[in-house]
LUMNU-243005 format. One record per residue (C-alpha): x, y, z. Coordinates in steps of 0.2 Angstrom, whole numbers, plus 5000, padded with zeros to 4 digits. Example, Ala and Ser with C-alpha at 12.3 -4.5 7.8 and 13.67 -1.06 7.14 Angstrom:
! residues 2
+------+------+------+
:    u :    v :    w :
+------+------+------+
: 5062 : 4978 : 5039 :
: 5068 : 4995 : 5036 :
+------+------+------+
//
This chain:
! residues 313
+------+------+------+
:    u :    v :    w :
+------+------+------+
: 5000 : 5000 : 5000 :
: 5007 : 5017 : 4995 :
: 5011 : 5029 : 5009 :
: 4999 : 5044 : 5009 :
: 5007 : 5060 : 5003 :
: 5009 : 5074 : 5016 :
: 5006 : 5092 : 5010 :
: 5011 : 5107 : 5020 :
: 5000 : 5122 : 5015 :
: 5004 : 5140 : 5020 :
: 4989 : 5152 : 5019 :
: 4994 : 5170 : 5015 :
: 4985 : 5186 : 5020 :
: 4973 : 5184 : 5005 :
: 4966 : 5169 : 5014 :
: 4961 : 5178 : 5030 :
: 4957 : 5196 : 5026 :
: 4959 : 5211 : 5038 :
: 4945 : 5210 : 5050 :
: 4933 : 5197 : 5058 :
: 4919 : 5198 : 5045 :
: 4932 : 5197 : 5031 :
: 4940 : 5182 : 5039 :
: 4924 : 5173 : 5041 :
: 4921 : 5175 : 5022 :
: 4939 : 5172 : 5016 :
: 4942 : 5156 : 5026 :
: 4927 : 5148 : 5017 :
: 4937 : 5149 : 5000 :
: 4953 : 5143 : 5009 :
: 4943 : 5128 : 5016 :
: 4938 : 5123 : 4998 :
: 4956 : 5122 : 4993 :
: 4960 : 5112 : 5008 :
: 4946 : 5100 : 5005 :
: 4951 : 5098 : 4987 :
: 4968 : 5092 : 4992 :
: 4961 : 5081 : 5005 :
: 4950 : 5073 : 4991 :
: 4966 : 5068 : 4982 :
: 4970 : 5057 : 4997 :
: 4984 : 5067 : 5005 :
: 4987 : 5072 : 5023 :
: 4986 : 5091 : 5025 :
: 4995 : 5102 : 5038 :
: 4991 : 5120 : 5037 :
: 5000 : 5135 : 5043 :
: 4994 : 5153 : 5040 :
: 4998 : 5172 : 5041 :
: 4992 : 5183 : 5055 :
: 5000 : 5200 : 5052 :
: 4984 : 5211 : 5052 :
: 4977 : 5201 : 5066 :
: 4992 : 5201 : 5078 :
: 4994 : 5219 : 5075 :
: 4976 : 5223 : 5079 :
: 4976 : 5213 : 5095 :
: 4992 : 5220 : 5101 :
: 4987 : 5238 : 5097 :
: 4969 : 5236 : 5104 :
: 4975 : 5228 : 5121 :
: 4988 : 5241 : 5123 :
: 4976 : 5255 : 5120 :
: 4964 : 5247 : 5132 :
: 4977 : 5246 : 5145 :
: 4981 : 5265 : 5143 :
: 4963 : 5270 : 5146 :
: 4959 : 5258 : 5160 :
: 4968 : 5258 : 5177 :
: 4974 : 5241 : 5183 :
: 4977 : 5233 : 5166 :
: 4994 : 5230 : 5158 :
: 5000 : 5231 : 5140 :
: 5000 : 5215 : 5130 :
: 5017 : 5207 : 5125 :
: 5019 : 5203 : 5107 :
: 5020 : 5184 : 5111 :
: 5003 : 5184 : 5119 :
: 4996 : 5193 : 5105 :
: 5003 : 5180 : 5093 :
: 4995 : 5166 : 5104 :
: 4978 : 5175 : 5104 :
: 4979 : 5177 : 5085 :
: 4983 : 5158 : 5083 :
: 4968 : 5154 : 5093 :
: 4954 : 5164 : 5084 :
: 4961 : 5161 : 5067 :
: 4963 : 5143 : 5070 :
: 4945 : 5143 : 5076 :
: 4938 : 5150 : 5060 :
: 4949 : 5139 : 5049 :
: 4945 : 5123 : 5057 :
: 4927 : 5126 : 5057 :
: 4927 : 5131 : 5039 :
: 4936 : 5116 : 5034 :
: 4925 : 5105 : 5045 :
: 4909 : 5112 : 5036 :
: 4917 : 5110 : 5019 :
: 4922 : 5092 : 5022 :
: 4905 : 5087 : 5029 :
: 4896 : 5095 : 5014 :
: 4907 : 5083 : 5003 :
: 4903 : 5068 : 5014 :
: 4920 : 5067 : 5022 :
: 4922 : 5065 : 5040 :
: 4939 : 5069 : 5046 :
: 4944 : 5078 : 5062 :
: 4952 : 5096 : 5061 :
: 4963 : 5102 : 5075 :
: 4972 : 5118 : 5079 :
: 4988 : 5117 : 5090 :
: 4994 : 5132 : 5099 :
: 5012 : 5132 : 5093 :
: 5028 : 5139 : 5100 :
: 5044 : 5141 : 5090 :
: 5062 : 5143 : 5097 :
: 5072 : 5158 : 5090 :
: 5090 : 5163 : 5093 :
: 5092 : 5177 : 5106 :
: 5107 : 5183 : 5096 :
: 5098 : 5183 : 5079 :
: 5103 : 5199 : 5070 :
: 5085 : 5203 : 5067 :
: 5083 : 5209 : 5085 :
: 5095 : 5223 : 5081 :
: 5087 : 5228 : 5065 :
: 5068 : 5226 : 5067 :
: 5059 : 5226 : 5050 :
: 5042 : 5217 : 5051 :
: 5028 : 5230 : 5050 :
: 5013 : 5226 : 5061 :
: 4997 : 5235 : 5067 :
: 4987 : 5250 : 5060 :
: 4994 : 5266 : 5053 :
: 4999 : 5278 : 5066 :
: 4999 : 5297 : 5067 :
: 5016 : 5305 : 5069 :
: 5011 : 5309 : 5087 :
: 5007 : 5291 : 5091 :
: 5023 : 5285 : 5083 :
: 5033 : 5296 : 5094 :
: 5024 : 5289 : 5109 :
: 5028 : 5271 : 5103 :
: 5046 : 5277 : 5102 :
: 5046 : 5283 : 5120 :
: 5040 : 5266 : 5126 :
: 5056 : 5259 : 5117 :
: 5047 : 5252 : 5102 :
: 5052 : 5254 : 5084 :
: 5042 : 5263 : 5071 :
: 5045 : 5267 : 5052 :
: 5037 : 5279 : 5040 :
: 5028 : 5271 : 5025 :
: 5018 : 5277 : 5011 :
: 5002 : 5276 : 5022 :
: 5009 : 5284 : 5037 :
: 5019 : 5278 : 5053 :
: 5019 : 5260 : 5057 :
: 5026 : 5249 : 5071 :
: 5040 : 5237 : 5067 :
: 5046 : 5222 : 5076 :
: 5060 : 5209 : 5074 :
: 5058 : 5194 : 5063 :
: 5071 : 5181 : 5068 :
: 5073 : 5165 : 5059 :
: 5064 : 5150 : 5067 :
: 5075 : 5137 : 5075 :
: 5064 : 5123 : 5082 :
: 5045 : 5119 : 5083 :
: 5042 : 5115 : 5101 :
: 5025 : 5106 : 5099 :
: 5032 : 5096 : 5084 :
: 5028 : 5079 : 5092 :
: 5010 : 5084 : 5095 :
: 5008 : 5089 : 5077 :
: 5016 : 5072 : 5071 :
: 5004 : 5062 : 5083 :
: 4988 : 5070 : 5076 :
: 4995 : 5068 : 5058 :
: 4998 : 5050 : 5062 :
: 4980 : 5049 : 5067 :
: 4974 : 5055 : 5050 :
: 4969 : 5072 : 5056 :
: 4970 : 5089 : 5047 :
: 4982 : 5099 : 5058 :
: 4982 : 5119 : 5059 :
: 4998 : 5124 : 5067 :
: 5013 : 5137 : 5068 :
: 5000 : 5151 : 5064 :
: 5008 : 5167 : 5060 :
: 5025 : 5159 : 5061 :
: 5022 : 5152 : 5078 :
: 5024 : 5161 : 5095 :
: 5042 : 5166 : 5096 :
: 5050 : 5160 : 5112 :
: 5067 : 5160 : 5120 :
: 5073 : 5146 : 5131 :
: 5078 : 5150 : 5149 :
: 5082 : 5135 : 5159 :
: 5066 : 5125 : 5159 :
: 5055 : 5140 : 5155 :
: 5051 : 5147 : 5138 :
: 5049 : 5166 : 5138 :
: 5040 : 5175 : 5124 :
: 5050 : 5186 : 5113 :
: 5045 : 5203 : 5106 :
: 5045 : 5198 : 5088 :
: 5036 : 5189 : 5074 :
: 5042 : 5175 : 5063 :
: 5040 : 5175 : 5044 :
: 5027 : 5162 : 5041 :
: 5034 : 5156 : 5024 :
: 5050 : 5151 : 5034 :
: 5041 : 5142 : 5047 :
: 5031 : 5133 : 5033 :
: 5048 : 5127 : 5026 :
: 5054 : 5121 : 5043 :
: 5038 : 5112 : 5046 :
: 5038 : 5104 : 5030 :
: 5056 : 5098 : 5033 :
: 5053 : 5092 : 5051 :
: 5037 : 5082 : 5045 :
: 5047 : 5075 : 5030 :
: 5033 : 5081 : 5019 :
: 5031 : 5078 : 5000 :
: 5025 : 5095 : 4995 :
: 5026 : 5113 : 5002 :
: 5012 : 5123 : 4994 :
: 5012 : 5142 : 4997 :
: 4995 : 5150 : 4993 :
: 4996 : 5168 : 4989 :
: 4988 : 5181 : 4978 :
: 4995 : 5176 : 4961 :
: 4992 : 5160 : 4951 :
: 5011 : 5159 : 4947 :
: 5027 : 5168 : 4949 :
: 5035 : 5180 : 4936 :
: 5053 : 5185 : 4934 :
: 5057 : 5202 : 4927 :
: 5040 : 5207 : 4934 :
: 5031 : 5222 : 4925 :
: 5045 : 5223 : 4912 :
: 5044 : 5220 : 4894 :
: 5053 : 5203 : 4896 :
: 5042 : 5197 : 4910 :
: 5041 : 5178 : 4911 :
: 5029 : 5167 : 4920 :
: 5038 : 5153 : 4929 :
: 5030 : 5135 : 4927 :
: 5041 : 5120 : 4933 :
: 5059 : 5125 : 4937 :
: 5073 : 5115 : 4945 :
: 5080 : 5121 : 4962 :
: 5097 : 5127 : 4954 :
: 5088 : 5139 : 4942 :
: 5077 : 5145 : 4957 :
: 5092 : 5148 : 4967 :
: 5099 : 5158 : 4953 :
: 5084 : 5169 : 4952 :
: 5085 : 5172 : 4971 :
: 5103 : 5177 : 4969 :
: 5098 : 5189 : 4955 :
: 5086 : 5198 : 4967 :
: 5071 : 5194 : 4955 :
: 5059 : 5193 : 4970 :
: 5053 : 5206 : 4982 :
: 5060 : 5206 : 4999 :
: 5048 : 5202 : 5013 :
: 5035 : 5196 : 4999 :
: 5040 : 5183 : 4986 :
: 5059 : 5181 : 4992 :
: 5055 : 5172 : 5008 :
: 5043 : 5160 : 4999 :
: 5057 : 5155 : 4987 :
: 5069 : 5154 : 5002 :
: 5058 : 5142 : 5012 :
: 5054 : 5131 : 4997 :
: 5072 : 5129 : 4992 :
: 5077 : 5125 : 5010 :
: 5064 : 5111 : 5009 :
: 5066 : 5104 : 4991 :
: 5085 : 5104 : 4991 :
: 5085 : 5091 : 5005 :
: 5077 : 5077 : 4993 :
: 5074 : 5073 : 4975 :
: 5056 : 5069 : 4977 :
: 5050 : 5085 : 4986 :
: 5040 : 5098 : 4977 :
: 5038 : 5116 : 4981 :
: 5023 : 5125 : 4974 :
: 5017 : 5144 : 4974 :
: 5000 : 5148 : 4967 :
: 4983 : 5155 : 4972 :
: 4969 : 5148 : 4982 :
: 4958 : 5144 : 4968 :
: 4972 : 5135 : 4958 :
: 4978 : 5124 : 4973 :
: 4972 : 5107 : 4967 :
: 4977 : 5111 : 4949 :
: 4994 : 5115 : 4955 :
: 4996 : 5100 : 4965 :
: 4991 : 5090 : 4950 :
: 5005 : 5099 : 4940 :
: 4992 : 5109 : 4929 :
: 4995 : 5126 : 4936 :
: 5006 : 5137 : 4947 :
: 5025 : 5138 : 4949 :
: 5033 : 5122 : 4954 :
: 5051 : 5120 : 4961 :
: 5059 : 5103 : 4961 :
: 5076 : 5096 : 4964 :
: 5082 : 5087 : 4949 :
: 5100 : 5085 : 4953 :
+------+------+------+
//
């Protein structure tokens, strides 16, 4: 009997929206894509973005504490944990409903996931990840007085935090146990809750983890067959918006690495997706990395759409 394929699916911002009503609607489309993959007979593990959500929680909790005596500000790690909980709640219920309508009865579980980071990661000295709502200049100055970092964007001032690389998934054994029991698992949401090891304790770090990189680490740790990153485009292009723009179909990892070194992909957007996929596929000849949109997920898995990166060496 053939071993079931394992697919790690990374859901981007488009799959979740910016607020609670948008999220309720968006996860229904994501659930259809996941159900399509389940119908192929594969095991599916899901991770997801959380940047609008974690920023919303962090800002709301801190502003509430400012206006109400006796309440304290919310650490970034706690905001990350809260976002994992309510995003997972919506995703797992949407998938459950979609599967039931198709006559498929399979448990869906969300695991609150912590991820170890290196306290000496250079990212802590150069925060770069934008979170939360747009701030006024006055609000930005107040954030700086608190010791937080801000940056000016086209929309206005924004809070920024460190984005260290993930080192170890703390709840990996629990994820594997549920996967072995044929469950759909939602984990490492928003990149996971970044934590630092201090003796026997895990202390939350004031940071966020790039969700594409944790998807790559998760796929490696699970010895997955496919890492699928679902984003806003059907396929990736090089020489983007130029006369010689070219859509990428199936390419080998060597060519993908060359494109990465040529800075073909936007930093903080498509670049970490390629980095995560290459880290994964270069460890085995039968691994596949896919970048496509939610509606094209099944077609891409069946090699009929999307950008696919494989290791043919």
